[in-house]
N, C-alpha and C positions, 0 to 999 in steps of 0.2 A: 122440673124441680119439685113436683108434687104440690101439695097445698101449702101456700105461704103462711107463715106465722106473722110476718110483717112485710109489707110492700109499700113503697112510696115512689111516685113518679114525679116528674118535673123537678128533680133534685139537681142543684148545682154541685158539681164535684170538682175540687181543685187539689192539685198536688204542688206543694210549695206555693209559688206565685203564679203557676200556670193553670188556666182553666181547662179541664179535660172535656167537660160538657156542661151546658146550662140546663139541659132537660133530661138528665139521666134517671136511672132507677136504682133503688136499693132494695134488696130482697134478703130476708132471713127465712130459710126453710131447710128442713132436714138437717139441722145442726150446722149449717154453713151460712155465711154472709157473703153476698155477691154485689159488686158494683157494676152496673151495666150502662152502656150508652143508650140514647133514645131509640136506636135501631135494634137493641138487644145484644150487642157485642159485649163480651165480658171484659171489663177494665182490669179487675182484680177480684180474687175470691179466696176465702180462707175458712177453716173450721171456726166456729163461734168461740171455742175455748181459747183461741189465739188472738181474739179481737178485744181491743180496749176501746170503750166509748167514753169520751170526755167532753166537758164543756170548754170552749175556748176561753182564754183569759179575758178577752173582750169580744164583743159581738152581741147579736140579738139572741132571743130565746129559741129561734128556729135554726141555730147553727150548732154543729157538733164536729168534733175532731175524732176520727177513728184511726187506730194504729194496728197494723198487722203486716206480716211479711217484711219487716224492717222498713215500712213505708207509712207515712202519715198522710191522711186525706182530710180535707176540710169539706164538710157537707153543709149545704143550705137547703133544709127540708121544707121551707115555708113556701111552696108553690101554690098554684090555684087549687089543687086537689086538697092540700092541707087546710087551706082557708075555708073550703066548702064542707069540710068534715063536721059532722054533728058533735063529735067528741070534743070536749073542752080540755083534753089532755094534750100537752105539747107533743109534736111528732118526735122530738128528740127523746123525751121520756118514754114514749112507746117503743122507739128503737132500742133504747137501753134495756127496757124490760124484755123485749123479744130476744135480744142477744143473751141476756141472763137465763131465760127459759131454754133457749136452744143449747146452752152449755150442758144441760142435763140430757139432751138427745144424743144417742150413740155416736 
């Protein structure tokens, strides 16, 4: 995938009420967003221009709802890696910014 613009591990990924993984990965690179399992298997992927990143109506600051390919996923980005981050910017905000920047990539 080349150099990642955004990468998060330990991400909980849900579709509707079903948990797909508790320790997944989110990557934004080369103009694409990819959701992966902890083993690296692709759950779903789409060009960044087709991805919407939203805050859920309820939930904590470490949660996001993303929609693409006619599917909505709920992400919990607040894993141990996010807590250990020196940055005080929320992982959801960094994800939103990375998707916005990737839309400009071919």
